[in-house]
C-alpha positions, 0 to 999 in steps of 0.5 A: 363947066358953067358957061353962061349961054344965050341964043346969041352968044356964050360968055366965058366964066370970069376966071378964064379971063383972069387966068389969061390976064395973069398969064399975059402979065407973067410972060411980059414980066419974065420976058423983060427980066430975061431981056434985061438981065440974061444972067439971072436965071443961070445965077439963081440955078447955080449955072455959069452965065450963057455964052451967047446971052443974046440967044437967051434974050431972044427967047425972052422976047418970044415969051413976052410976045406970048404974053401979048397974045394971052392978054388979047385972048383974055378979052374972049377966051372961048373965041380965041382958043387957038392962042391958048392951045398954042400956049398949052403946047409950049407949056407941055413941050418945054418941060419935056425938053427940060427933062430930056436935057437934064437926063442927058446931063446938059442942064442941072436938075435944080434949074427946073424950078423955072418950069413950075412957074413958066409951065406947070401951073398953067396946065390946069386953067389952059386945059379947062379953057380949051375944054370949055371951047370944045364944049361949045363947038360940039355941043349946043348952048342951053337956053332957059329953064327945062320944059316941064314934063307935062307940057313936053308930052303934049308938045312933042309928036312922033313922026306918025303924028300923035303927041307923046302923051296920046301915044302913051295912052294907047300903049306903053312906050319904051322911049330911047334917047340917043346920043348923036348919030356919029357916036360909036355907042349910038351905032352899037345901039342901032345895030341891036335895034331889031332885037330891042324892037322885038323885045318891046313888042313882046312886052306889048309896048312900042319902041320910040327913038328920040334923036337930035336931027331935024324930022326925017334926017334920021332915015339914013341911020334908022332903017326899022320902019316900025320904030317910032321917032321923035325929032328934038334938035334943041334937046328940049325933050331930053332936058324935060326928061332930066337928061343933061350934058356930059362932063369930061369923065362921062364922055372920055373916062377910062370906062368909056374909052375901053368900051368904045374901043371894044365896040369900035373893033366889033364893027360899030366904028365912028361917024361924023358928029350929027347932033350935040356931042355932049348930050347924054343918053337915057331910056324911059318907060312911059305910060299915060304921059308919066314916067314909070321907069327910067335909066339915066346914063352915067356915062356915054357908054351906058346902053339902055336895057329894054328888059330892065325897063319892063321890070317891077315898078318899084324904084321907078325913077323920074326926071 
């Protein structure tokens, strides 16, 4: 999703504002139609006129009020996401109620044409607006162009003091970029950290973790003192290595949910969000400031393989 972000604000795409304006106008028109012509829907659906038309008119007034809410929310869709959420819930529960009533024989199925325009056509835009708002709440806005790799390896320092380039000149580095510390898959990786550390040492390399907290805050999660750490709260180093944000399928696709459930029930659990919830992980073999091999995760569930990092240099992947 293309969100225009700066350090101060995040602008919603124009289509979000247009969708909410259209929804608002539609609701107002529908509400006025129901209030002014309460028999209309029943006549078009081949049903008898309502016995208590004022009740149907009250529903029309409620729909019209929703329209006012959508028009107000269209001025800042991502900020006014609760209005969109309430609207989407109504547009989900409404069809469920109709299907139940039709199944019980209380309403004719042909009367369902109304839910297409009142509810179903709005599911996709409303859901996408809510996803955009969720991305802002759990992620961090992308600011400016990515830092060039040559500059990044000279800028970022390990907790031991040397730059990434300096450290990689003395020995190869197996650099592991983590997801946020509350992620089930990060917790799974940290449970196997000792084995990963030993494997890297066996190859004559140093294991380095890149995280999204301030320097020193990772100590409550990383117990192995021999592992190098790099703090990257703004995710600038992630971007320099070509690691971006995950979309819905990358973060919540079927494979991710399955592997997450397996890891959860194996004791990895889940914790509080600590870092950018959208940031994708990866692993790279770095020597003399250059990437020899890379593993960019296709989904949040993809854990790095230290063994694969130390394979042949053929097919090495850069950022």
